[in-house]
C-alpha positions in Angstrom: 131.7 124.9 101.6 128.4 123.6 100.7 125.6 126.0 100.5 122.2 125.8 102.7 120.7 122.7 102.7 122.4 121.5 99.3 124.3 118.1 98.4 127.7 117.5 96.8 126.5 115.5 94.1 123.8 116.8 91.6 120.6 114.8 91.4 120.6 112.3 88.8 118.5 109.5 89.6 115.0 108.7 87.5 111.7 110.3 88.1 109.9 107.8 89.7 113.5 105.9 91.5 113.9 106.5 95.7 117.5 107.6 97.1 119.1 104.7 98.3 117.8 103.8 102.1 119.3 102.3 105.1 118.4 101.5 108.0 120.8 100.3 111.3 118.1 99.6 114.5 119.8 99.7 118.0 121.4 102.8 117.0 121.8 103.7 120.9 122.0 101.9 123.6 119.3 104.1 126.1 116.1 104.2 124.2 113.5 101.0 124.1 113.5 101.5 120.3 116.2 103.4 118.1 117.0 104.2 114.7 119.2 105.4 112.2 116.8 106.3 109.4 118.9 107.6 105.8 117.2 108.4 102.6 120.3 109.5 100.2 121.9 112.1 102.1 119.0 112.6 104.6 119.8 110.8 108.1 117.2 111.3 111.0 118.1 109.3 114.3 114.5 108.1 115.5 114.3 107.4 118.9 111.3 105.9 121.0 110.8 105.7 124.7 108.6 103.6 126.6 106.9 105.1 129.5 104.6 102.8 131.6 102.7 106.2 132.9 100.6 108.6 130.8 100.4 112.3 130.9 98.1 113.8 133.6 95.6 115.0 130.9 94.5 111.8 129.6 95.6 108.9 132.7 91.6 109.0 133.4 91.1 107.5 129.9 93.3 104.4 131.1 94.4 104.4 127.5 97.9 104.6 125.6 99.3 107.6 124.2 101.8 108.0 121.0 103.5 111.1 120.7 106.5 112.9 118.9 109.2 115.8 119.0 111.4 117.0 116.3 114.2 118.4 116.0 117.4 119.6 113.3 120.4 119.9 114.9 122.9 122.6 114.6 125.2 121.4 111.8 122.4 119.3 110.0 122.0 122.0 107.7 125.0 125.1 106.2 124.9 127.6 107.2 124.7 126.7 111.0 121.1 126.2 112.1 121.3 128.1 115.8 120.0 126.0 118.3 116.7 126.1 119.9 116.4 127.7 123.4 114.3 127.0 126.2 113.2 124.2 124.7 111.1 126.0 122.1 110.2 124.4 119.0 110.0 126.6 115.9 107.2 126.8 113.7 108.2 124.6 111.1 109.5 122.1 113.9 105.8 122.1 115.2 104.2 121.3 112.2 106.3 118.1 111.6 106.7 116.6 115.1 102.5 117.1 114.8 102.7 114.7 111.7 105.1 111.8 112.6 102.8 111.9 116.0 99.4 111.6 114.2 101.0 109.1 111.2 102.2 106.5 114.4 99.1 107.0 116.4 96.9 106.1 113.2 98.5 102.5 113.8 98.4 102.2 117.4 95.5 100.4 119.2 95.8 102.9 122.2 93.2 100.4 124.4 95.8 97.2 123.6 98.6 99.3 124.6 97.1 100.3 127.8 97.8 103.3 130.8 101.6 103.6 128.9 103.5 106.5 126.5 105.3 105.9 123.7 107.5 108.9 123.5 109.2 109.6 120.1 112.3 111.7 119.4 113.6 112.0 115.8 116.6 114.2 115.8 118.3 115.2 112.4 122.0 114.6 111.8 122.7 115.9 108.1 119.2 117.4 106.3 118.8 116.8 102.0 115.1 117.2 101.9 112.3 114.8 103.1 113.5 115.0 107.3 109.7 114.5 107.6 109.2 111.2 105.9 112.5 109.9 107.1 111.5 110.7 110.5 108.0 108.6 109.6 109.8 106.1 108.4 112.3 105.6 110.7 109.9 106.4 114.1 107.7 103.3 112.5 110.9 100.6 113.5 111.4 102.1 116.7 108.1 102.2 117.7 107.4 98.6 117.2 111.0 98.0 119.2 109.6 99.9 122.2 106.4 97.7 122.3 108.8 94.6 121.8 110.5 95.7 125.1 107.2 96.8 126.9 105.7 93.4 125.7 109.2 91.7 126.9 109.0 93.7 130.5 105.3 93.3 130.8 103.7 96.5 130.6 101.6 95.4 127.9 100.2 91.9 126.8 99.7 91.9 124.1 101.2 94.4 120.3 99.0 97.8 120.0 100.6 98.5 116.7 97.8 97.5 114.1 99.0 97.9 110.8 102.6 99.3 109.0 103.5 103.5 107.9 105.4 104.9 105.9 105.6 108.0 103.3 107.3 109.4 101.1 107.5 113.0 98.8 106.2 113.5 95.7 106.4 117.2 93.3 106.5 118.5 89.8 109.2 119.6 88.1 109.2 121.5 84.9 105.4 119.8 84.5 107.0 116.1 85.2 106.0 113.9 88.4 108.8 113.1 90.3 109.3 110.9 93.7 111.2 111.3 96.9 112.2 114.9 96.6 115.8 115.4 97.5 117.0 119.5 99.0 117.7 120.1 95.0 114.6 119.0 93.4 112.6 120.5 96.7 113.5 123.8 95.3 113.2 123.5 91.5 109.5 121.7 92.4 106.2 123.8 91.5 104.4 121.8 93.8 105.6 119.4 96.4 103.8 116.7 98.6 104.2 114.2 101.4 102.4 111.5 101.6 102.1 108.7 104.8 100.1 105.4 104.1 99.8 102.0 105.4 100.5 98.7 104.5 97.0 98.1 103.9 97.0 101.0 101.0 94.9 103.8 103.3 95.9 107.1 103.1 97.6 108.4 106.6 98.4 112.1 105.5 98.3 114.0 102.3 100.0 117.5 102.2 100.5 119.0 98.8 101.2 122.6 98.2 101.5 124.7 94.8 105.0 126.3 95.6 105.5 128.1 92.3 102.5 126.9 90.6 99.0 125.6 90.7 98.6 121.9 89.6 95.7 119.7 88.3 93.8 117.0 89.3 95.6 114.9 86.7 98.8 115.9 87.9 97.6 115.2 91.5 96.6 111.1 90.4 100.6 111.2 88.7 101.9 112.4 92.3 99.8 110.3 94.4 100.3 107.1 92.1 104.1 108.1 92.4 104.3 108.0 96.0 102.1 104.8 96.8 104.9 103.1 94.2 107.8 104.2 96.6 106.0 103.9 99.8 105.6 100.5 98.6 109.3 99.7 98.5 109.6 101.5 101.8 107.4 99.7 103.3 109.5 96.3 102.1 112.7 97.8 103.2 111.3 98.7 107.0 109.8 94.9 107.2 113.5 93.5 105.6 115.0 95.9 108.5 113.1 94.6 111.2 113.2 91.2 110.4 109.6 90.4 110.0 
């Protein structure tokens, strides 16, 4: 059996290379938008549900809302992760779903969305590093499909999505900048970073942590350069997957 979170194969990618990405739209039938987003061996099911009403706390504004939830299936890692009880999300899951929600809200015009809510649910089927970035990447596509549904149903009149958004990880391993950390590379990383950007080249989120070492401004710029390059490729794959 593989150990917790590890892959069966040793990583052989170049430091500047993304893992293979696969996008399957319409993966489930009930959600307005659903996508199975795969980055290497990481697989995340992202669904977007369209609700033509608002949370109570936001009703007076008349402005729309986008929110996200994130969870890992018990067998997404090995050994099994116990299922959460009573609907509670652990600290890591809460942090990640907030990151996903912020990233997607950054590219939505709430006035155009109107008194509607889009719920994004991200369920990790298999984890091999980069689950939060995969969740952002898949959720964007699911969001776009949910918006198309809302327009078709007459819930909204015009597209509230203002830009495209994608995310990727980067890190420092043995002093060298590396793109798109899988589990094995994440274990080795002295520094790891998650970056989300729009297709306009604007940053939505930058999270960087010196896990085993500090890092310099020069190393930071190298990681950001790699992340920008990787995100550009992911944005292109998203467009291709959405047939834009």
